[in-house]
N, C-alpha and C positions, 0 to 999 in steps of 0.2 A: 135981412138983418138979425132975425130971430135965430137963423141956423147959426151964423157966428157966434152969438152967444153960448149957444149950447156947446158948439165946439171948444170954448175955453177952458171949461171944467175938464180936470185930469181924471179920466175913469181909474185911473190906478190908483191915485189916491184915496178915492172914495171907497174902493175895495179895501184897502188897507184900514182905512178908519173903520169899516164896518168888520173886519175881522177883529180888531181890537175889542171892539164892544161885545162881540159875540164870545171873545175868551173871557171878558168879565164878565159876561151873564152866565158861562159855563162854570167860571169859578164860584161865582155866587150860587150856582144851584148846586155845588159840590159841598159848598156851606151848610146849605139848607137841608140836604139831604143827610148830612152827618147830624146835625141838630135834631132831626126829627128821627132817626134810627136811635140816637141815645135817649131821647125821651119815651120811646117805644119800649126799652129796655129796662127803663128804671122801675122799681116797686112804686106804687102809688103813693104810700107812707112817706116816702123820702121826700116828697114835693111839701106836704104840709110840715112835715118835721123840721124843713129848712126855714119854714117860714115865708113860701113862695106860693104862688097860685096853684090850684089842683091841676094834678096830670091831665084830666081830660080837658080843662081849657089849654093849656101847653099844647095838648096833641092836636087840638083844633087850630091852634094858631099856626103851628109848625107845619100842620098839614096843608093849610091854605099856602103858606110860605113856599112848601114842596111844590106843589101844584102850578104856581105862579112861576117856579124855577123851571120847570119841566117845560112850560109855556115860553119862557126866556131861551133855554137852552136850544130848543127846536126850532126858534126864529120866530114865533109868534108875538112876541114882545118885544119892544125895543127897551134898550138900556134907558134910554130917556124919558121912558114912561115912568111914572112914580110908583107902579105896583110892585116892579121888581127891587126898586130901591127898597120899599118899606118891607118886602119880605125878607131881604137879606139883612135889613136892620133887626127884625123879630129873630130871626135864626142869630144872630151876633150877639143879641141881648141874652138869649136863652145860654149861649157857649159861654160867654162872659160872668155872667151873674148867677144864672141857675146851678148851671154845671158844677161849678166849684163847691157851692153849697150842699148840692147833693152828696157830692163825692165827700165832703168833711162829714156829713150825717152819718154816710153808709160806712165810714173807717170803723175799724174793728173795735168792739167795745172795752177790751181791756187796754187799751194804747191811749195814753193823753194826745189828743190831738189840738194845736193851738192853729190860729190863723196862717202861720207860715211852714206847718208841718208838723211833725211828732216832737216832743219834750220831753 
């Protein structure tokens, strides 16, 4: 009876689901890498001038997110684990909230820059 229950599960369906989860983890890794590299390349003063946390704190947060992303991309962490989800959220917060503020602060000093672009 036990062997019959195992034979009911379609192994192809499981492998497709695993592929989808791995693709999601790989996409999250790309986002985390992008955020980490962007934070590395920005000057330290831009973070405090934008009214955000300091650069070292963001580098720690995004560095840990990057390492978790590496673990997910190579298959050591599952998507359903909460660590890859938290890492992706941290990188997304940086890209959506901090990156635009830094870009706004780093705009050329001679131009007038509003929240939606130059005016």
